Every structure is written in structure tokens, then in C-alpha cells.
VOGU-3710 file (C-alpha; in Angstrom, 3 decimals, decimal comma):
1> mteepkvsak> 12,650/36,389/-46,879  15,991/34,754/-44,890  16,015/34,369/-41,042  19,172/35,311/-39,553  20,683/32,652/-37,148  20,307/33,126/-33,378  23,140/33,807/-31,660  24,212/31,803/-28,301  23,504/33,472/-24,667  27,337/31,623/-24,589
11> arldellerv> 28,647/33,362/-28,152  27,718/36,370/-26,383  29,082/36,427/-23,547  32,472/35,064/-25,004  32,352/38,173/-26,952  31,995/40,544/-23,837  34,502/38,835/-21,608  36,733/39,299/-24,929  35,794/42,526/-25,544  36,406/43,328/-21,814
21> raiastlpdv> 40,121/41,679/-21,853  40,955/43,740/-24,947  39,917/47,154/-22,849  41,715/45,955/-19,580  44,807/44,656/-21,236  45,535/48,462/-22,726  44,965/50,005/-19,070  47,762/50,719/-16,764  46,316/49,000/-14,007  45,872/45,309/-13,342
31> vwsvavpshk> 42,561/43,923/-13,539  42,578/40,797/-11,669  39,391/37,849/-10,801  40,189/35,565/-8,126  37,352/32,247/-7,296  36,198/31,875/-3,679  36,835/29,681/-1,932  39,647/27,799/-4,011  41,807/30,941/-4,836  42,126/29,474/-8,151
41> iiyvspaaea> 43,165/32,937/-10,262  40,383/34,113/-12,922  41,855/36,345/-14,593  45,085/38,875/-14,409  45,446/41,455/-17,128  48,807/42,465/-18,723  50,114/44,912/-16,770  50,921/42,840/-13,844  54,492/42,574/-15,262  54,421/46,605/-15,215
51> vfgktdeqms> 53,057/46,442/-11,507  54,060/43,169/-10,003  56,944/42,453/-12,327  55,622/39,322/-13,201  53,740/38,744/-16,267  49,993/37,872/-16,121  50,329/34,283/-17,243  53,247/34,017/-14,129  50,841/35,636/-11,990  47,476/33,249/-13,459
61> ksfsewsdll> 49,164/30,172/-11,572  48,382/30,286/-8,106  47,513/32,737/-5,312  50,615/32,496/-3,872  52,314/34,190/-6,946  50,546/37,292/-5,633  51,075/36,593/-1,613  54,690/35,741/-1,807  55,289/39,444/-3,060  53,535/41,174/-0,148
71> hpddrgrvle> 56,679/42,888/2,303  57,195/40,717/5,215  55,815/44,118/7,539  52,397/44,100/5,263  51,538/40,459/4,855  49,882/39,921/7,831  47,597/43,183/7,860  46,771/42,672/4,055  45,881/38,406/4,084  43,179/39,368/7,062
81> kwehathgap> 42,067/41,738/5,100  41,656/39,270/2,335  39,995/37,235/4,662  37,693/39,143/5,876  36,555/39,658/1,567  36,712/35,990/0,990  33,291/36,396/3,436  31,867/39,522/1,985  33,633/42,518/2,789  35,111/44,991/0,903
91> feaeyrivtp> 39,039/44,486/-0,024  40,692/47,682/-0,025  44,415/48,245/1,331  47,679/49,730/-0,055  50,867/48,002/0,858  54,435/47,250/-0,085  55,773/44,391/-2,200  59,219/43,326/-2,709  59,493/42,308/-6,463  61,364/39,317/-8,102
101> qggmrwiqtk> 64,273/41,998/-9,073  64,355/43,085/-5,645  63,136/46,503/-5,444  60,176/47,912/-3,333  56,754/49,450/-4,814  53,811/50,406/-2,706  50,396/49,211/-3,948  47,140/50,303/-3,953  44,558/47,594/-4,635  40,372/47,648/-4,749
111> grcatdadgd> 37,947/44,435/-4,883  34,372/43,785/-4,915  32,389/40,084/-3,920  30,528/38,572/-6,540  27,577/36,175/-4,923  25,545/33,564/-6,601  22,185/32,592/-6,017  21,993/32,069/-2,238  24,334/35,329/-1,663  27,794/33,043/-0,586
121> vvridgmard> 31,144/34,735/-2,282  32,255/32,761/-5,443  34,390/35,376/-6,529  36,396/38,802/-6,141  37,076/41,103/-9,015  39,320/44,101/-8,407  42,307/46,271/-9,904  45,677/46,847/-8,616  47,341/49,989/-9,357  51,572/51,292/-8,430
131> vterreheer> 51,080/53,911/-6,290  54,760/54,385/-5,279  55,014/57,992/-7,084  52,564/59,086/-5,109  53,432/57,122/-1,263  57,402/58,594/-1,709  56,178/62,254/-2,228  53,728/61,514/0,437  56,826/60,715/2,794  58,958/63,088/1,153
141> ishltrirsv> 56,368/65,882/2,523  55,563/63,940/5,802  59,854/64,356/6,417  60,210/67,691/5,575  56,548/68,819/7,421  58,713/67,027/10,633  61,948/68,686/9,726  59,948/72,306/9,570  58,245/71,183/12,573  61,598/70,728/14,502
151> lsginsiivr> 63,330/74,250/12,718  60,513/75,910/14,130  60,380/74,498/17,980  64,412/74,995/18,396  64,417/78,267/16,953  61,503/79,555/19,123  63,612/77,838/22,202  66,789/79,417/20,796  64,956/83,068/21,276  63,810/82,303/24,953
161> vreredllre> 67,056/80,246/25,940  70,031/81,916/27,458  72,159/78,707/28,905  73,856/76,392/26,882  73,001/73,098/28,661  69,180/74,029/28,320  69,424/75,333/24,782  71,199/71,605/23,738  68,944/69,531/25,969  65,643/71,146/24,653
171> tcriaveqgg> 66,888/70,667/21,063  67,403/67,069/21,460  63,905/67,114/22,998  62,191/68,938/20,238  63,795/66,858/17,583  62,564/63,959/19,365  59,052/64,542/20,293  58,265/66,467/17,216  60,775/65,233/14,497  59,832/61,500/15,431
181> fgmvwiglld> 63,834/60,773/14,815  63,600/58,540/18,553  67,311/59,237/19,164  68,869/62,408/19,111  72,844/62,523/20,841  74,707/65,706/21,237  78,311/66,008/21,859  80,728/68,760/22,299  84,385/68,388/21,673  86,914/68,754/24,586
191> aggrevkvaa> 89,942/70,810/24,868  91,957/68,242/23,172  89,799/68,142/20,285  90,621/63,830/20,413  87,188/63,282/22,217  83,968/64,176/22,086  81,635/64,375/25,012  77,739/64,090/25,463  76,251/67,187/26,473  72,574/66,134/25,512
201> hhgfapdvpg> 70,456/63,390/24,905  66,941/62,282/24,053  65,402/58,710/23,634  68,642/57,093/24,693  67,582/55,835/28,153  68,973/53,931/30,450  72,102/53,380/27,911  73,413/56,740/26,875  77,283/56,719/25,497  79,325/59,499/27,154
211> elklpaggst> 81,626/59,664/24,742  83,054/59,644/20,931  86,572/58,753/20,256  87,825/60,436/17,360  90,142/58,217/15,516  93,946/58,741/14,584  94,742/60,697/11,512  94,105/58,188/8,314  92,216/55,498/10,299  90,426/53,328/7,614
221> elqdragcra> 87,068/53,281/9,973  86,466/57,043/9,689  84,829/56,556/6,483  82,511/54,558/8,562  82,107/56,918/11,430  79,335/59,727/10,595  80,103/61,366/14,003  83,714/61,765/13,385  84,011/62,443/9,776  81,330/65,382/10,643
231> ildgipvivn> 83,619/66,823/13,102  86,956/66,496/11,001  85,628/67,673/8,168  82,921/70,224/9,257  80,184/69,095/6,887  76,874/67,171/7,152  77,498/63,308/6,741  74,510/60,553/6,257  74,287/56,691/6,343  70,847/55,608/5,415
241> dlarvhphne> 71,394/51,890/5,635  72,792/51,668/8,843  72,238/47,502/8,984  75,261/47,328/5,930  77,846/49,135/7,697  79,781/47,810/10,660  78,980/49,436/14,082  82,798/50,684/15,299  81,021/52,944/18,172  78,392/52,160/20,927
251> lrrlavkrgy> 75,947/54,957/19,267  75,789/52,970/16,203  75,511/49,496/18,109  72,911/50,859/20,041  70,861/52,363/17,327  70,926/49,344/15,313  69,601/47,118/18,249  66,861/49,382/18,421  65,613/49,180/15,076  67,109/52,439/13,298
261> rsvialplie> 68,359/52,146/9,944  69,270/55,830/9,206  71,662/58,555/10,385  72,824/62,130/9,799  75,510/63,529/11,612  75,376/67,594/11,775  78,484/69,414/12,663  78,120/72,731/15,138  80,170/75,433/14,364  81,562/78,211/16,820
271> sgatagvmim> 83,705/80,800/15,791  84,472/79,211/12,974  85,547/76,364/13,878  84,176/72,716/14,947  82,707/72,478/18,339  80,383/69,351/18,330  78,128/66,957/16,696  74,249/66,645/16,500  73,397/62,650/15,672  69,871/62,071/14,624
281> yakeidffna> 68,298/58,540/13,945  65,628/57,512/11,749  63,868/54,180/11,541  63,346/54,313/7,690  66,024/53,403/5,414  67,123/56,265/3,093  65,534/58,483/5,065  67,600/61,482/4,107  67,762/63,291/0,989  68,728/66,516/-0,296
291> devkllsela> 65,665/68,092/0,745  66,066/66,945/4,377  69,588/67,522/4,606  69,304/71,210/3,272  66,553/71,842/6,250  68,866/70,043/9,100  71,735/71,898/7,260  70,115/74,714/8,498  69,193/73,699/11,909  72,417/72,751/12,890
301> gdislalehi> 73,320/76,343/11,692  70,625/78,314/13,488  72,194/76,246/17,057  75,700/76,864/16,091  74,538/80,512/15,970  73,393/80,695/19,173  75,820/78,410/20,669  78,029/81,497/19,438  75,976/84,051/20,853  75,905/82,394/24,428
311> gieerlkfla> 79,862/82,264/24,385  79,953/85,525/24,328  77,433/85,773/26,724  78,980/83,253/29,113  82,861/84,880/28,460  81,379/88,377/29,319  80,036/87,275/32,332  83,373/84,822/33,392  85,239/88,044/32,958  82,851/90,021/35,275
321> nydpltglpn> 83,389/87,306/37,948  86,527/85,248/37,616  90,223/85,659/36,639  90,814/84,752/32,713  94,399/83,804/33,828  93,658/81,205/36,302  90,161/80,961/36,077  89,705/81,467/39,591  87,015/83,917/41,336  88,507/87,565/41,354
331> ralmherltq> 88,079/90,307/44,468  84,256/91,173/43,298  83,336/87,322/43,366  85,037/86,801/46,489  83,534/89,135/48,077  79,942/88,185/46,965  80,675/84,567/48,576  82,734/85,779/51,815  79,244/87,575/52,471  77,148/84,598/52,204
341> rlaaarqkqv> 79,604/82,589/53,812  79,712/85,144/56,805  75,928/84,601/57,366  75,857/81,113/57,331  78,774/81,650/60,278  76,653/83,988/62,245  73,859/81,573/61,998  76,271/78,188/62,961  78,536/80,749/65,346  81,872/79,152/63,808
351> htavavadvk> 84,802/80,665/62,613  86,001/82,198/59,415  89,119/82,971/58,684  90,211/85,256/55,422  94,118/84,954/54,330  95,747/87,070/51,753  99,137/85,447/50,648  101,479/86,891/48,366  104,168/85,815/46,283  107,406/86,849/47,183
361> rfrlvnetfg> 109,454/89,209/44,302  107,439/87,856/41,897  108,283/90,648/39,770  111,570/88,984/39,021  110,332/85,851/37,934  108,988/87,933/34,724  111,784/90,161/34,420  114,024/86,597/34,208  111,775/84,637/32,251  109,427/86,391/30,786
371> rhagdrvlre> 105,711/87,165/31,461  104,244/84,212/29,419  106,042/82,047/32,142  105,208/83,983/34,642  101,681/83,404/33,899  102,747/79,417/33,745  103,625/79,766/37,033  100,634/81,694/38,574  98,490/79,106/37,144  99,722/76,382/38,388
381> laqrlrahgp> 100,127/77,597/41,701  96,324/78,353/41,838  95,928/74,493/40,734  98,654/73,157/43,493  96,672/75,868/45,984  93,569/73,793/45,260  94,836/70,794/45,165  96,349/71,237/48,578  93,416/72,961/50,107  90,711/71,361/52,294
391> eslelarvsp> 87,682/70,454/50,365  85,840/73,787/51,794  88,488/76,130/50,777  87,468/79,085/48,684  89,973/80,306/46,627  90,242/83,300/44,524  92,547/85,891/42,795  93,000/89,033/44,033  95,625/90,834/42,615  98,597/90,377/40,159
401> dsfalvltgt> 100,593/88,143/42,427  97,809/87,857/45,685  95,539/84,971/46,082  92,512/85,223/49,222  92,060/82,176/50,802  88,857/81,663/52,821  88,396/78,853/55,497  85,168/77,822/57,324  84,365/76,088/60,379  87,569/76,318/61,816
411> rdaadiattl> 88,430/75,994/65,544  91,309/78,198/66,592  94,331/80,059/65,418  96,390/77,080/65,671  94,073/75,118/63,097  93,910/78,137/60,791  97,430/78,266/60,689  98,517/74,274/60,277  95,282/74,305/57,387  96,969/77,246/55,845
421> ercvggalaa> 100,588/75,499/55,830  99,299/72,448/54,492  97,653/74,238/51,775  100,578/76,533/50,718  103,373/75,091/52,182  102,211/72,120/49,905  101,774/74,059/46,932  105,235/75,642/47,396  106,931/72,203/48,348  107,737/70,820/44,533
431> pflidgeeir> 109,905/73,473/42,338  108,111/75,220/39,457  109,543/74,185/35,916  110,021/76,900/33,391  112,282/75,974/30,092  113,849/73,302/31,884  114,832/75,042/34,585  113,804/74,662/38,315  112,974/77,929/40,151  111,378/78,053/43,547
441> iamttgvavf> 109,076/80,788/45,120  108,013/81,804/48,699  104,790/83,067/49,822  103,678/85,612/52,600  99,930/85,354/54,304  98,358/87,812/56,619  95,137/86,227/58,167  92,070/88,039/59,885  89,353/85,936/61,602  85,879/86,238/62,085
451> ppdgddaevl> 84,180/87,264/64,316  87,141/89,106/66,481  88,761/91,124/63,519  85,523/92,026/61,532  82,063/91,257/61,316  81,897/92,107/57,262  83,944/91,381/53,729  84,943/94,502/53,621  86,400/94,640/56,964  87,972/91,108/57,070
461> frnaeaalkr> 89,587/91,826/53,590  91,010/95,166/54,728  92,374/93,610/57,766  94,049/90,619/56,490  96,310/92,518/53,979  97,078/94,819/56,740  98,289/91,810/58,503  100,067/91,279/55,169  101,821/93,974/54,987  102,958/93,607/58,481
471> akragdrilf> 104,218/90,111/57,706  106,120/91,299/54,833  107,987/94,055/57,212  108,624/91,023/59,259  109,805/88,699/57,011  107,226/86,065/59,171  105,883/83,553/56,778  102,307/83,806/58,227  101,069/86,739/60,737  97,552/87,283/62,313
481> yqpemnarva> 95,629/90,459/62,414  95,716/90,157/66,334  99,075/89,773/67,672  97,797/87,411/70,769  97,010/85,309/67,779  100,256/84,993/66,456  101,291/83,809/70,141  99,142/80,846/70,226  100,164/79,890/66,547  103,819/80,278/67,562
491> etlilenrlr> 103,739/78,024/70,442  101,445/75,533/68,489  104,060/75,593/65,302  106,453/75,130/68,095  104,908/72,426/69,587  103,844/70,963/66,140  107,670/70,768/65,382  108,757/69,002/68,591  106,548/66,457/67,621  107,427/65,589/64,105
501> ravqeeqfvl> 110,884/65,294/65,580  109,245/62,977/68,260  107,977/60,349/65,302  111,413/60,717/63,709  113,243/59,381/66,413  110,237/57,609/68,204  109,520/59,521/71,447  106,829/57,984/72,308  106,401/55,025/74,877  103,238/52,793/75,538
511> hyqpkisavs> 102,118/52,638/79,385  99,182/49,785/80,021  96,357/49,904/82,244  94,587/46,473/83,650  91,474/45,116/83,142  90,183/43,053/85,412  87,222/41,126/85,869  84,197/41,785/87,964  83,562/38,402/89,118  86,405/36,675/89,999
521> gritgleali> 89,057/39,389/90,116  91,378/38,045/87,564  93,156/40,244/85,146  91,758/39,760/81,527  93,945/41,888/79,346  95,573/45,657/79,109  95,052/48,740/77,914  97,956/50,477/75,305  97,858/54,312/76,061  100,677/56,495/74,610
531> rwldpgaglv> 102,626/58,779/76,166  105,458/61,079/75,158  108,680/60,903/76,516  110,015/64,470/75,582  113,724/64,680/76,218  113,263/67,912/77,500  110,001/67,757/79,342  109,793/64,774/80,357  106,570/62,820/80,151  104,066/65,419/78,411
541> ppgkfipvle> 100,175/64,949/78,955  97,773/63,143/76,080  95,406/65,864/76,213  98,413/68,393/75,067  99,819/66,470/72,052  97,558/63,841/70,766  94,819/67,032/69,256  97,936/68,079/67,880  99,045/64,895/65,955  95,392/64,299/64,533
551> etgmildvgt> 95,391/67,521/63,122  98,681/67,563/61,387  97,690/63,964/60,058  101,129/62,826/61,736  98,530/60,186/64,560  98,358/58,266/61,307  101,913/56,959/61,757  101,981/57,097/65,567  98,927/54,572/65,285  100,181/51,978/63,138
561> wairkalies> 103,257/52,445/65,257  101,341/51,812/68,620  99,598/48,895/67,402  102,598/47,131/66,253  104,251/48,417/69,360  102,046/46,662/71,934  102,043/43,762/70,155  105,518/43,610/70,003  105,791/44,390/73,786  103,045/41,990/74,590
571> rnwrltrggp> 104,686/38,973/73,429  107,000/38,560/76,758  104,124/38,880/79,403  102,439/35,687/80,587  101,387/34,523/83,461  103,251/31,661/85,617  100,221/29,333/84,026  101,207/30,721/80,404  97,451/32,112/78,648  97,476/34,840/76,048
581> lriavnvsai> 97,116/38,740/77,036  94,627/40,525/75,048  95,951/44,431/74,134  93,657/46,865/73,439  94,791/49,880/71,380  92,524/53,251/70,932  92,310/54,385/67,304  91,354/57,828/66,186  89,014/59,127/63,790  91,378/59,908/61,542
591> qlrqrdfvdt> 92,839/56,474/61,295  89,378/54,916/60,834  88,332/57,172/58,077  91,268/56,151/55,660  90,349/53,977/53,001  93,121/51,656/53,732  92,419/51,159/57,200  91,467/47,540/57,129  95,132/47,132/55,401  97,105/48,971/57,621
601> vkrsidglgi> 95,606/47,110/60,822  96,883/44,068/58,600  100,120/44,898/58,034  100,406/46,202/61,761  100,232/42,581/62,516  101,553/40,668/60,136  104,882/39,132/60,952  105,089/39,451/64,522  103,807/35,740/64,786  101,020/37,329/67,518
611> aathldlelt> 97,518/35,898/66,330  94,812/38,868/65,487  92,785/37,338/68,211  95,204/38,965/70,649  94,112/42,602/69,751  91,394/44,443/70,271  90,733/47,807/68,912  89,263/50,662/70,749  86,963/53,399/69,186  84,564/56,352/70,140
621> esmvmediee> 80,926/56,089/69,839  80,806/59,248/67,519  83,571/58,293/65,587  81,774/54,894/64,949  78,466/56,903/64,042  80,193/59,111/61,499  79,624/57,273/58,673  77,678/53,980/59,649  77,666/52,138/56,487  81,237/52,475/55,594
631> nvrklqavrd> 82,802/52,368/58,938  80,420/48,606/59,480  81,541/47,395/56,529  85,407/48,206/57,529  84,888/47,084/61,546  83,098/43,982/59,943  86,300/43,096/57,858  88,549/43,814/60,951  86,158/41,590/62,617  86,768/39,033/59,801
641> mgvnvavddf> 90,749/39,076/60,639  90,296/37,789/64,131  90,190/41,235/65,951  87,832/42,321/68,653  86,326/45,528/68,654  84,547/47,825/71,554  82,903/51,173/71,492  85,020/53,368/73,690  83,029/56,450/76,372  79,792/54,925/75,201
651> gtgysslayl> 77,188/56,824/76,014  78,561/60,323/75,139  77,566/60,346/71,630  74,541/59,197/69,730  73,830/56,309/68,070  70,287/54,788/67,393  69,462/51,093/68,794  68,868/50,031/65,259  72,609/50,464/64,121  74,024/49,718/67,544
661> aklpvnalki> 72,011/46,193/66,596  74,031/45,532/63,636  77,466/47,186/64,570  80,139/44,404/64,255  81,279/44,895/67,944  82,414/42,715/70,899  82,237/45,248/73,672  80,930/48,644/75,386  82,746/51,032/77,355  81,014/52,562/79,703
671> drtfvdtmtr> 82,606/56,646/79,912  84,671/57,254/83,066  82,147/60,750/83,697  79,139/58,141/84,657  81,373/55,915/86,589  82,739/59,077/88,552  79,121/60,226/89,522  76,790/56,833/89,723  77,477/56,877/93,628  76,473/60,460/94,018
681> nphsmtlvst> 74,064/60,893/91,112  70,457/58,847/90,263  70,384/59,549/86,393  74,219/58,115/86,045  73,083/55,239/87,748  70,204/54,620/85,698  72,182/55,606/82,547  74,809/52,917/83,497  72,698/50,260/84,638  70,572/50,651/80,986
691> iislahaldl> 73,953/50,184/79,182  74,890/47,163/81,140  71,328/45,802/80,263  71,387/46,667/76,783  74,982/45,606/76,123  74,018/42,075/77,472  70,996/42,175/75,520  72,809/42,563/72,200  75,265/39,700/73,574  78,049/42,141/74,292
701> kviaegvese> 80,200/42,469/77,159  80,699/45,823/79,552  83,656/47,522/80,424  83,622/50,303/83,241  86,224/52,421/82,850  87,915/55,221/85,486  86,539/53,210/88,708  88,656/54,771/91,492  86,845/53,319/94,550  85,565/50,077/96,143
711> eqakllrllk> 82,012/51,234/96,601  81,980/52,263/92,544  83,504/48,577/91,774  80,616/47,362/94,359  77,813/48,851/92,844  79,422/47,526/88,824  79,100/44,172/90,204  75,698/44,221/91,380  75,088/45,414/87,841  76,569/42,649/86,571
721> cdelqgylfs> 79,639/44,496/84,818  81,462/42,590/83,121  85,339/44,147/83,492  86,653/46,899/85,408  89,664/49,272/84,932  90,673/51,855/87,030  93,109/53,168/89,306  91,469/51,232/92,292  93,649/48,850/90,723  96,239/50,301/88,969
731> kplapgevqd> 97,818/53,336/87,575  98,846/53,089/83,685  102,323/50,961/84,250  105,504/51,246/82,268  105,900/48,328/80,363  108,981/47,014/82,654  106,050/46,926/85,329  103,986/44,772/83,298  104,977/41,505/84,278  105,605/42,294/87,840
741> flmsrgggtq> 101,985/43,243/88,149  100,595/40,546/86,352  102,783/37,859/88,647  101,487/39,930/91,737  97,993/39,856/90,687  97,615/36,601/88,727  99,509/34,409/91,271  99,788/31,799/88,361  95,891/32,302/87,286  95,623/31,396/83,347
751> veswia> 94,332/34,806/82,059  90,675/34,755/80,878  89,744/36,781/77,864  87,273/39,337/77,943  85,202/38,782/74,772  83,427/35,039/74,166
//
């Protein structure tokens, strides 16, 4: 019997390998084997071309044929897993590759280690399959789940929230926190229809774009502006790769900078018209597809419906409390607010005035030009009254042609009348334009004052309307409920008119009171004091007209005139041995409050040929402390010009030492009330001594005003006061008397400055 030839082990192994290769070649997954540690490719099945986009022959060339395909965002993670596998760990990973054709695929790979007799890893065998379809399906489900979560959360908010701002703010927050959109921005269209103003946002801080400008009609940029297109076309707009589109606005630039790649803009519709837009950004490229857009459009529709309902509620609430024509509070709301103001006025014990102003013969405007023209006049009148009234003014429309004005914290009847004249008179100063034709209107005003004219809103309104009726019958422009108030107002208005004429005709003059060195007795400077030389009444005391100048604002012109006049007159005053005279001018609180205060001082000095170092400005302590930070800035700017600054009436106001130490001032003036009582009141003496010590510690000079006796002067010298001013040395002098006084006191001695 013939014996069959023996088959070698190698032949059997080759046969087995061939059989495995044949099986592997039929599989849709890639079978692979890589030697360790050389990374030599032992085997790659033919499915490589379908999975990796490279043939098995290409993949067999080197390990880098595979590693170079790894997506940059996944490469580090996958190669780290491979490194662990070369030391015996299983190799399992899902990752992205970029094929040679430029496509992206998801790959799932599993591999196991083969070891030699010593247990060292010599080979890793495994399989790789294309799971792109599964991953995309999972991502679609994930996207839709996120969006459904947002939809559910926002619908829950819609049921509870009744305020527009709260709804939009919560919508943005839920879209970011539950939907994972990262950045969400909602803007509402302005009344002009050309700008979209931010209404809510989340994920933008701290860089929040405030607006989105719509391009002009026919702009070629529109196709790349998702938000603008959504508003103008009224449909959702998607950009699924922001990096490929030029950023035309700050929203787009910020999104790209922060790594966002997809955006959807959803129009918000109210009453059939586009009212705004909701813009949502996602990190992923191609995030938004038809399914997402369908759900997000449903979301935008729900928000739009909620906004429409809120708008209806707001409109009803508005009509219940406001006048629809002017937008002002109506009578009911005014009563409510006045009641609140009166409660505060009782607590603070201050006056509150209620004025009812009626447009004279307004019926003629409607009959002549039509109702629409009359409505335009009323709207503009309301705007003018608001613009010319004080910040605290409460304004309402209480009948077809009447307005109510509430003024809080007024001092007296004259103050009320001046404020109303400024508000109503300012509103009526310019004519109203109707169809190219100018018309002028007039108003009659009745005023009631809390507490004398009533203790509650209803009584005050009734008495103000009663005063209005009397004013109409009498033909007066403004009338108070109490006759005695009208008498005081008339007196004040007459004085105000005389003062206006005085400003125009320059009836004011300056008198000058000398300042004397407490040590040497020499003249160190002069303080300019304003006087009114009324042609009919002679010199009018400052206490009678200065408050009216301040209330009416005329002090601004008079104060500027005083600085310039004092410097001009002082140019001719010299002692026999020469030397500059320092001239001090008082500054009012209203002057200091002006934004252009520093420029006004500079303009007053310019062109006179006099150095700014000859001028001193005196301000009261309470005035400086009114807005300390801003006043420090202004006074420092004045000091930088060379002008010196003194704090007048020191000790009568309140200032902390911390602020006093940093005030840019040169001197303190002790108020005359302390000087007057220091010889008989130990407390006044202590206070004067303390002020002098404090000033010297801060390197400031001290001036005592109101010195009228030798005893006062002697005590002030003992306390080391620097300068003295008062009737003991001289009354305020008319300009013609100053030079004679300088010669009689100076005796040819050079004037010494009281500022170091």
C-alpha cells in the first residue's frame, strides 16, 4: 500500500493563512495586522479602499498611511490609545478620518495583542469598520433631543411669564443651558425699522453686540447676513459653515472668534409683521438640517405667539394708565403717583405743587387745521413740556387740552412760578409747524400747593382746577389757589423782569473790600462784591437779588461778567512801588455745576493782558462737597491755569478731613458768624482755633472775614490767622475809592500775596 506524502507544518500554515485572507477579503470591515514594535504592516484586507479611501496595497506601505488620515481633533487621543496597546492594552477607539478625497468618516476599531513565549507584544490584530451612518444618526437624534428640550423648557416659561423682558431673557438662557447652543442673541426691530436692538442674550458676556443694522435696499451684503435676511424675508436663514463666509457684523465676527461654525436666524412675528430675530450659534459644522429647522421654527412660532399675547396685555395695561396720544400718564395714574409723592413730602416736610395747564382756544386749532394736526400739536407740546421741565417733574395729560404738572421740593410760591414759567414758557417759545404754516398757542395755569391748599391728591387737583378757572376769567397766565401767594409771585416776577433789564443794561457794579495781613497790616488783596445800582431804587442789597439771579440762571451771565469786570478794573490799581493786586471773586453753585465751568473761567481771563495768577475764586464749603469728585477735577483744572481757590464760610457746611486734604484749594475763610461770637463764646473760640490749626497743618492760608473790633483782630493774630477782612479796616469800596485807599494804607509798601 502506497503511503501518502506528509504535508509540512509550513504548508499547512500557508494554506490556513490563504483561507483566512480569502474570508477577510469578503468582509465589509477592514482586517489588519501590525507588527510591534516596528509598526510594519503585516496585512490589510481589500475593504480598506471602501473604509479608508486607500487600497490595501497603499495602506500596507507604512503605519503613517493610516495615522496621517486621523482627524486633527482626534489624532492625539487615538495615538495615545495605540501606544497603550503596544504594551498589552486592548485597542478600542471611535474616531474621525479625513479621506484622500476630502470626505470625513467615523471609524470604529478594535484590536488585540499577540505575544511571544516571553509575553512580549509582537503583533496587534484587529478590525476597522465605517460607522459614519450610525454616528450621524446618533448626532441627529442628539440634536433633535437638545432642541426638543429647549422647546419644552421655553413652552414651560411661556405659560408662567407675563413680562416681555423676562420671556426673552429666559428663552436665551434655556437655549444655551439646555440646548447647548453656546451663544443666543435676540433683537427687536426699532420704530424706524432699520435697526435691531438687543433685547436679551446669553453666552456673549462680556462682549455683547448692542444692535444689528439692516443694510440698504439692494445691498450685495444681504446674502451673507443671516439675521438681516431673516428679518427682511420673514423666513429662517441658515449658515452651516461660518468660516467660509465673510463676517459682515459684530455678531458674526464674535461667533467665528469663539469657534462657532453654524448659525440659524429665526424671525419673530407679531401681528403678521416681523418684530425681531432670534440668532443661535452651534459649534458643529452643518449642525442645522431640515429636522432641526422644523423644530426651531416651531419654537420661534411659540415665542412669537407669546410676545403677541404679552403685547396685547401691555397695550390694555397701557391704556388703563396712559394717554394713548402723548404717552403721558392719565389722570388716574397721576392721582396714584401724586399720592405717593405726598406721602414722601409729609415725611420730609417739603412743599409739593400741583399745576393744571390748559391750552387756550385749542378748539380753533382742530377746527382750522383738522383733528390730526391738533393731535400732532399736543404730542409735540407734551415733548416740549418734558424737555423744559426739571428732572423731577411729573407730567400727565388729564383732559383733551389740559396737562397736569407736579413739582416736589419747591421752596416758595416764587420758586414754583419761576419753574413753571421756565417749563411752560420754554415749551411755547417756538411756534408749532402745521402743514408748513407756523401757529402759536398759549396756556393758562392754575396752581395748588401742599400742604396749605390740601392734604391729598383729590383736593389738590380740585383746588388747582379751581385756580385755573379763576385764571381764565381774570386773563392771568398763572394763578395760585391762595391770593396771598399770587401777591408774592407778582412781586418776585416784577423783580425778575427788572433784573433781566439790569443784566441787559449792565446795571451791576462791583465794590471791593480789602484783605489785610494779620502780621504786617499791609494790604494783600481785594474781594469783589457785586452790587445792583437800580436807576429807580439805588443800591439794592445782594440778599434781595442774588437768590433770584440763581433761581433764574441769570447768575451765569452775571458771574462771568463779575470775573472779567474785576480783572479789568484792577489793572489800574497799583501801589507806589508797584506789585500785583490779587482780586477774589465769588462763584455760585450754579456756575460750578456747569460742565464748561473751567472753559468759562478761561474765557473770562483771556485777552485782558492779566495773568491768571492775579485771580482768586471763592466757593462755599457746601458747594464744593456737593459733587466732590467732579468738583475736585474742575478746581484742579482751574488751579493748573494759575488761579487760586479759597473755601468761603468754612465751618458752616460739612466736609470730611479725607476730602479736605485732597481738595485743590489754597485757603480757608472763617465764616463771620464765628468771628463775631468768638470773644464771648468759648465754643466759637475753640472752633476758630481748630480751623486755623487744621489749615496750617494742610499748608493752607486762613482768612477771617467780618472782623469789626480790635479785640477780634488781636485774638486772631494770637491764633496765627494769616489775613483779616472786615469793617474794622474798610467797608466795601466803590472802584473810584480803591486807589486812594491803597495809597493811604500802603504808603508805598509793596503788596504781599496771601497765597504761597
